[in-house]
C-alpha positions as CSV (number, residue, x, y, z in Angstrom):
1,X,98.5,93.8,154.5
2,X,97.3,90.3,155.2
3,X,97.6,90.9,159.0
4,X,95.8,94.2,158.7
5,X,93.0,92.8,156.5
6,X,92.5,89.6,158.5
7,X,91.5,91.8,161.6
8,X,87.7,92.0,161.5
9,X,87.8,95.6,162.8
10,X,89.8,96.7,159.7
11,X,87.6,95.0,157.1
12,X,85.1,97.7,157.0
13,X,87.8,100.4,157.0
14,X,89.3,98.9,153.9
15,X,86.2,97.6,152.2
16,X,86.3,100.3,149.4
17,X,90.0,99.5,148.5
18,X,91.6,97.0,146.2
19,X,95.1,96.0,147.1
20,X,97.6,95.0,144.3
21,X,100.6,93.1,145.6
22,X,103.5,91.6,143.6
23,X,105.3,88.7,145.3
24,X,108.0,86.7,143.6
25,X,109.7,83.7,145.1
26,X,108.1,84.4,148.5
27,X,109.6,87.9,148.5
28,X,107.7,91.2,148.5
29,X,108.4,93.2,145.3
30,X,105.8,96.0,145.0
31,X,102.3,97.1,145.9
32,X,99.7,99.8,145.4
33,X,96.0,100.2,146.2
34,X,93.0,101.9,144.7
35,X,90.0,103.4,146.5
36,X,86.7,104.6,145.3
37,X,85.3,106.0,148.6
38,X,83.9,109.4,147.8
39,X,84.3,110.9,151.3
40,X,88.0,110.0,151.1
41,X,88.3,111.7,147.7
42,X,86.7,114.8,149.0
43,X,88.9,114.9,152.1
44,X,92.1,114.4,150.1
45,X,91.3,117.0,147.6
46,X,90.6,119.7,150.2
47,X,94.4,120.3,150.1
48,X,94.1,121.4,146.5
49,X,92.0,124.1,144.9
50,X,90.6,121.6,142.4
51,X,87.5,119.5,142.1
52,X,87.2,115.9,141.0
53,X,84.0,114.1,140.7
54,X,83.3,110.8,142.5
55,X,83.8,108.8,139.4
56,X,87.5,108.9,139.8
57,X,89.4,106.2,141.8
58,X,92.4,107.1,143.8
59,X,95.7,105.3,143.4
60,X,97.8,105.4,146.5
61,X,100.7,103.8,148.4
62,X,102.8,102.9,145.3
63,X,105.8,101.1,146.8
64,X,108.6,99.1,145.4
65,X,111.1,97.1,147.3
66,X,114.4,98.9,147.0
67,X,116.0,95.7,145.6
68,X,113.6,95.9,142.6
69,X,113.6,99.7,142.0
70,X,114.6,101.1,138.6
71,X,113.5,97.9,136.8
72,X,110.1,99.1,135.6
73,X,108.1,97.2,138.1
74,X,105.8,100.0,139.2
75,X,105.3,101.1,135.5
76,X,104.3,97.5,134.5
77,X,101.9,97.0,137.5
78,X,100.2,100.4,137.0
79,X,100.0,100.0,133.3
80,X,98.2,96.7,133.6
81,X,95.6,98.4,135.8
82,X,95.2,101.4,133.6
83,X,94.8,99.3,130.5
84,X,91.8,97.4,131.9
85,X,89.0,99.8,130.9
86,X,87.6,103.3,130.9
87,X,88.1,104.1,134.6
88,X,89.3,107.6,135.6
89,X,92.1,107.8,138.2
90,X,93.8,110.4,140.3
91,X,96.9,110.3,142.5
92,X,99.0,112.7,144.6
93,X,102.8,112.8,144.5
94,X,105.4,114.8,146.4
95,X,106.9,117.3,144.0
96,X,110.5,116.3,145.1
97,X,109.9,112.6,144.3
98,X,111.1,112.9,140.8
99,X,111.1,109.2,140.0
100,X,107.4,109.1,140.9
101,X,106.5,112.3,139.0
102,X,108.3,111.0,135.9
103,X,106.6,107.6,136.2
104,X,103.1,109.1,136.4
105,X,103.8,111.4,133.4
106,X,105.1,108.4,131.4
107,X,101.8,106.6,132.2
108,X,99.8,109.5,130.8
109,X,98.8,111.3,134.1
110,X,98.4,115.0,133.7
111,X,99.3,117.5,136.4
112,X,96.2,119.4,137.5
113,X,97.2,121.3,140.7
114,X,99.9,121.9,143.3
115,X,99.4,122.8,146.9
116,X,101.5,124.7,149.5
117,X,103.0,121.4,150.7
118,X,104.6,120.8,147.3
119,X,102.3,118.0,146.4
120,X,101.1,117.5,142.9
121,X,97.6,116.3,141.9
122,X,97.6,114.1,138.8
123,X,94.6,112.8,136.9
124,X,94.2,110.3,134.1
125,X,91.1,110.2,132.0
126,X,90.9,106.9,130.1
């Protein structure tokens, strides 16, 4: 991410995103990002027959290094973010990604819609 963001041409492209990275002992552990760009929200939700207002932030690219999976890292990182206020969030998960679906449900996200590509739209109203 540092290399991508250090490029001046990419700064505007990513200006509405916040990146959360977890590095321990100089080793990548996990990351995700949030976005509040309303045009991106509109574009992403065209795949679903569901409307979300622009007050929602999108959580995306939730990744954990395989070495650190099944240790609760993603849960702890996302839970810290979700506990920081009254922000509303949405995210999209592949229906076949059961660990992710279970994680989002455990964090209090509610399934709102599915699409023909077997993706699930989750929302969380704080």
